[in-house]
C-alpha positions in Angstrom: 127.1 95.9 116.9 130.7 95.2 115.7 130.8 92.0 117.7 127.6 90.9 116.0 128.9 91.8 112.6 131.9 89.6 113.2 129.5 86.7 113.8 127.7 86.9 110.5 129.1 84.4 108.0 128.4 83.7 104.3 127.4 80.1 103.9 125.6 78.6 100.9 125.6 82.2 99.5 123.6 83.5 102.4 124.5 85.7 105.3 123.8 83.7 108.4 124.5 83.5 112.1 125.2 80.2 113.9 123.0 78.9 116.6 125.8 78.9 119.2 126.6 82.5 118.5 122.9 83.5 118.8 122.6 81.5 122.0 125.6 83.3 123.5 124.1 86.7 122.5 120.7 85.8 123.9 122.4 84.3 127.0 120.8 80.9 126.7 122.3 77.5 126.3 122.6 76.4 122.6 120.5 73.3 123.2 117.7 75.4 124.7 117.7 77.7 121.6 117.5 74.7 119.3 114.8 73.1 121.5 112.7 76.2 121.1 113.2 76.2 117.4 112.2 72.5 117.1 109.0 73.2 119.1 108.1 75.9 116.5 109.4 74.2 113.4 106.6 75.8 111.2 108.0 79.2 111.9 111.4 78.3 110.4 111.2 77.4 106.7 114.4 76.6 104.7 115.0 80.2 103.8 115.0 81.2 107.5 117.1 78.4 108.9 119.1 75.3 107.7 121.2 72.7 109.4 124.8 72.1 108.3 126.1 69.0 106.6 128.9 67.1 108.1 131.3 68.5 105.4 130.2 72.1 106.2 130.6 71.4 109.9 134.1 70.1 109.4 135.1 73.1 107.3 133.5 75.5 109.8 135.3 73.8 112.7 138.7 74.5 111.1 137.8 78.0 110.0 136.4 79.5 113.2 138.1 77.3 115.8 135.0 75.4 117.0 135.9 72.5 119.3 135.9 69.0 117.8 133.4 66.5 118.8 134.6 64.0 121.4 136.5 66.8 123.2 133.6 68.5 124.9 132.3 70.0 121.6 129.0 69.7 119.9 127.3 66.3 119.3 124.8 67.7 116.8 125.1 69.5 113.6 124.8 73.3 114.0 122.0 75.4 112.6 122.4 78.6 110.6 119.8 81.3 110.8 119.3 83.9 108.0 118.3 87.5 108.9 114.6 86.4 108.7 115.3 83.4 110.9 116.9 85.7 113.5 113.9 88.0 113.5 111.7 85.0 114.0 113.8 83.8 117.0 112.6 86.8 119.1 109.0 85.6 118.9 110.1 82.0 119.8 112.4 83.0 122.7 110.1 85.7 124.1 112.4 87.4 126.5 113.4 91.0 126.9 117.1 90.2 126.1 116.0 88.3 122.9 114.0 91.3 121.7 116.9 93.8 122.4 119.5 91.5 120.8 117.3 91.0 117.7 117.1 94.7 117.2 120.9 94.9 117.3 121.3 91.9 115.0 118.9 93.1 112.4 120.7 96.5 112.4 124.0 94.6 111.9 122.5 92.8 108.9 121.3 96.1 107.5 124.7 97.7 108.0 126.4 94.8 106.3 124.1 95.2 103.3 124.9 98.9 103.2 128.7 98.2 103.3 128.4 95.5 100.6 126.4 98.0 98.4 129.1 100.6 98.9 131.8 98.1 97.9 129.8 97.2 94.8 129.6 100.9 93.8 133.3 101.3 94.5 134.1 98.3 92.4 132.0 99.7 89.5 133.8 103.0 89.8 137.2 101.3 89.8 136.2 99.3 86.7 135.2 102.5 84.9 138.5 104.1 85.9 140.4 101.1 84.6 138.7 101.3 81.3 139.4 105.0 81.2 143.0 104.4 82.1 143.3 101.8 79.4 141.9 104.3 76.8 144.3 107.0 78.1 147.2 104.6 77.9 146.4 103.7 74.3 146.2 107.4 73.4 149.4 108.1 75.2 151.3 105.3 73.5 150.2 106.7 70.1 151.3 110.2 71.2 154.7 108.8 72.4 155.2 106.9 69.1 154.4 110.0 67.1 156.9 112.1 69.2 159.5 109.4 68.6 158.9 109.4 64.8 159.1 113.2 64.8 162.3 113.1 66.8 163.8 110.8 64.3 162.8 113.1 61.4 164.2 116.2 63.2 167.5 114.4 64.0 167.8 113.3 60.3 167.2 116.9 59.3 170.0 118.2 61.6 172.4 115.6 60.2 171.6 116.9 56.7 172.3 120.5 57.7 175.7 119.6 59.2 176.9 117.5 56.2 175.7 118.9 52.9 174.7 116.3 50.4 176.7 117.8 47.4 180.1 119.4 47.3 180.4 123.1 46.6 182.5 124.1 43.6 185.7 126.0 44.4 185.7 129.6 43.6 188.5 131.2 41.6 190.7 130.4 38.7 191.8 126.9 38.1 195.1 126.3 36.3 195.5 123.3 34.1 198.0 120.9 35.3 200.8 119.9 33.0 
C-alpha cells in the first residue's frame, strides 16, 4: 500500500498514477496496458485518463528519474490515470492480478484523501491558534506597557520619598548676626 501511495502524483491538480507504474503493478508491459486502453477508448473519458504534453513529460522525466528518449526510454507520451481510470482498468485488463491490485490502489487513493483531510483540519486548527496567539500577544503587550508605566510611577514616588521637595525649617532659637 505504501509503495502504491508513493506512485500517486498530483498533475493538473488531479491525483493520478502513470501508465508505466500501473503496468509494473499489474505485471504487464506498458505498451500492452496502453493497447488495452486504446481498444476500449470509450471507457476512458478525459476525467478518467489523459495523455501528457511534451512539456509535462520533460518535467516529469527530471522529477522522477524516467529515462530519456533515445536511450532506451519511452517513445510515446505517457498516460495518467485518475482514481476512476484505475478502477476502469480492472475491467479492461480482466486478470486476477489486475483485480487485486485495483483494490489496493483504490484503498491507497482513499487513504491519501483521508490524510489530506486530516492535514486540512490541522491547518485550520493551526490558523485558529495563530489568531488566538496574536490576540494574546496584543493583550500581553498592553499588560507589559501598563506594568512599565506603573513601574515608572512607583520609581518616581520612591525618589520623592528620598528627597523631600521642600526644606524643613530649623528648630530652635536663631540669633541675629551682627
